[in-house]
C-alpha positions in Angstrom: -21.2 -17.1 -195.9 -22.0 -15.0 -192.8 -20.5 -16.5 -189.6 -23.0 -16.5 -186.8 -23.0 -18.0 -183.3 -25.8 -19.1 -181.0 -25.2 -19.7 -177.4 -27.4 -20.4 -174.4 -26.1 -18.6 -171.3 -27.3 -17.9 -167.8 -27.7 -14.4 -166.3 -24.1 -14.8 -164.9 -22.8 -15.8 -168.3 -22.4 -19.6 -167.7 -22.7 -21.8 -170.8 -21.5 -25.1 -169.4 -23.9 -28.1 -169.2 -27.0 -26.4 -170.5 -28.9 -29.6 -171.5 -29.1 -33.3 -171.5 -27.3 -33.7 -174.8 -24.6 -31.2 -173.8 -24.4 -32.1 -170.1 -20.8 -31.2 -169.4 -19.8 -32.0 -165.8 -16.1 -31.1 -166.1 -14.2 -29.4 -163.2 -16.7 -30.4 -160.5 -19.7 -28.7 -162.2 -22.9 -30.0 -160.6 -25.7 -27.8 -162.0 -26.2 -29.2 -165.5 -29.4 -29.1 -167.5 -30.3 -25.6 -166.5 -31.8 -24.8 -169.9 -34.0 -27.9 -170.2 -37.7 -26.9 -170.5 -37.0 -23.2 -170.6 -38.4 -21.0 -173.2 -41.8 -21.1 -174.8 -43.0 -22.5 -178.2 -42.0 -19.2 -179.9 -38.4 -19.5 -178.6 -38.2 -23.2 -179.6 -39.4 -22.3 -183.1 -36.9 -19.5 -183.3 -34.0 -21.9 -182.4 -35.2 -24.5 -184.9 -35.6 -22.0 -187.7 -32.1 -20.7 -187.0 -30.6 -24.2 -187.5 -32.7 -24.7 -190.6 -31.3 -21.6 -192.4 -27.6 -22.8 -191.9 -25.6 -23.5 -195.0 -23.0 -25.3 -192.9 -22.0 -25.8 -189.3 -18.7 -25.1 -187.5 -17.9 -26.8 -184.1 -15.2 -27.1 -181.6 -14.3 -30.7 -180.9 -16.2 -31.2 -177.6 -19.5 -29.8 -178.9 -19.1 -31.7 -182.2 -18.7 -35.0 -180.3 -21.7 -34.2 -178.0 -23.8 -33.4 -181.1 -22.6 -36.4 -183.1 -23.6 -38.7 -180.3 -27.1 -37.1 -180.0 -28.4 -35.2 -183.1 -26.2 -37.4 -185.3 -27.0 -40.8 -183.8 -30.3 -41.0 -182.0 -33.2 -41.7 -184.4 -35.7 -39.5 -182.5 -33.3 -36.6 -182.5 -32.2 -37.1 -186.1 -35.9 -36.8 -187.1 -36.3 -33.5 -185.3 -36.1 -30.4 -187.5 -32.8 -29.4 -185.8 -31.5 -32.9 -186.4 -32.5 -32.9 -190.0 -30.8 -29.5 -190.5 -27.6 -30.8 -188.8 -27.5 -34.1 -190.7 -28.2 -32.5 -194.2 -25.6 -29.7 -194.0 -21.8 -29.9 -194.2 -20.1 -29.9 -190.8 -16.6 -28.5 -190.0 -14.7 -29.2 -186.8 -11.8 -27.1 -185.5 -9.5 -29.7 -184.0 -5.9 -30.7 -183.9 -6.6 -34.1 -182.4 -9.7 -35.5 -184.2 -8.6 -38.0 -186.8 -11.7 -40.1 -187.6 -14.9 -38.0 -187.4 -17.9 -40.4 -187.1 -20.6 -38.0 -188.4 -21.2 -38.1 -192.1 -20.2 -35.0 -194.2 -17.7 -33.8 -191.6 -14.4 -32.0 -192.5 -11.7 -31.5 -189.8 -10.0 -28.1 -190.0 -6.3 -28.2 -189.1 -3.4 -25.9 -189.7 -4.1 -22.2 -190.1 -7.6 -22.1 -188.7 -8.1 -18.4 -189.4 -7.3 -18.9 -193.1 -9.5 -22.0 -193.3 -12.5 -20.2 -191.8 -11.9 -17.1 -193.9 -12.0 -19.4 -196.9 -15.3 -20.9 -195.8 -16.8 -17.4 -195.2 -15.7 -16.5 -198.8 -18.0 -19.2 -200.2 -21.4 -18.1 -201.5 -24.3 -19.1 -199.4 -26.2 -18.3 -196.2 -24.8 -18.9 -192.7 -21.9 -20.8 -191.3 -23.3 -21.4 -187.8 -21.5 -22.1 -184.5 -23.6 -23.6 -181.7 -22.2 -23.9 -178.2 -18.4 -24.4 -178.7 -17.4 -21.8 -176.1 -13.6 -22.0 -176.7 -14.0 -21.7 -180.4 -16.5 -18.8 -180.1 -14.2 -16.9 -177.9 -11.3 -17.5 -180.4 -13.5 -16.4 -183.3 -14.4 -13.2 -181.5 -10.8 -12.5 -180.7 -9.9 -12.9 -184.4 -12.8 -10.7 -185.7 -14.4 -13.6 -187.6 -17.9 -13.4 -186.1 -20.5 -11.5 -188.1 -23.4 -11.9 -185.8 -24.0 -13.5 -182.4 -27.2 -14.7 -180.8 -27.4 -15.0 -177.0 -30.3 -17.0 -175.5 -30.3 -15.8 -171.9 -32.0 -18.2 -169.4 -33.3 -16.4 -166.3 -31.1 -18.3 -163.8 -27.9 -17.6 -161.9 -25.7 -20.6 -161.3 -22.7 -19.2 -159.5 -20.4 -21.9 -161.0 -19.4 -23.3 -164.4 -17.5 -22.2 -167.5 -18.6 -18.8 -168.8 -18.8 -17.7 -172.4 -16.7 -14.6 -171.8 -13.4 -14.9 -169.9 -12.6 -12.5 -167.1 -9.7 -11.0 -169.1 -10.3 -9.7 -172.6 -11.0 -9.2 -175.3 -13.2 -6.1 -175.1 -15.9 -5.8 -177.8 -18.5 -3.2 -178.7 -21.8 -4.7 -180.0 -24.7 -3.3 -182.0 -28.1 -4.7 -181.0 -29.9 -6.1 -184.1 -32.9 -7.8 -182.4 -34.2 -8.3 -178.9 -37.2 -10.2 -177.5 -38.3 -11.8 -174.3 -40.6 -14.7 -174.3 -43.5 -15.6 -172.0 -41.2 -17.6 -169.7 -38.6 -14.8 -169.3 -36.1 -16.2 -171.8 -34.4 -13.3 -173.6 -33.1 -13.6 -177.2 -30.5 -11.0 -178.1 -28.9 -10.7 -181.5 -25.7 -8.6 -181.8 -23.2 -7.6 -184.4 -19.6 -6.9 -183.3 -18.8 -3.3 -183.8 -15.1 -3.0 -183.1 -13.6 -2.0 -179.7 -15.6 0.0 -177.1 -14.7 3.6 -176.3 -13.9 4.5 -172.8 -13.9 7.7 -170.8 -10.5 9.2 -170.4 -9.2 9.9 -166.9 
């Protein structure tokens, strides 16, 4: 399986508290819901179709619990095409503390996470998708496990909140696979990691 990530970010790289189902107010964050209602019908279709082509999903614990309490529990959300995709596919959670996952068809990955994810990637199939899960996404990038990443960039600057990329490392070169901007100014950028960047010598 190809490991792909999809993340909604602001212009200044914030990913925290993007919507109602994932409204994370940790560390004094007060500007949640910044992605609600953004994007046109084409962008919403693109996002739904991305979920629908997943063979399986991989989450960090916090995103898993937010999704389990929304897409996995609320009838209206379960009936949505994204909810159907999430509920029909196997789900994997990277967690050392989760002992009793409440969402059906969930496997908790413990121990050697890199080996467990490499084993999943070796299975035949389409995509092993990661949505949200910032800490996990950063770890996957650091360990060269991401095959493709999609950034959905919302035209807003928050000035606070947890960012997808930390201030210190790692550095990554990216090849642009696809880019589009919708009628509401939301940009979709699909990248493939391409090793480390090259820098000018002093």
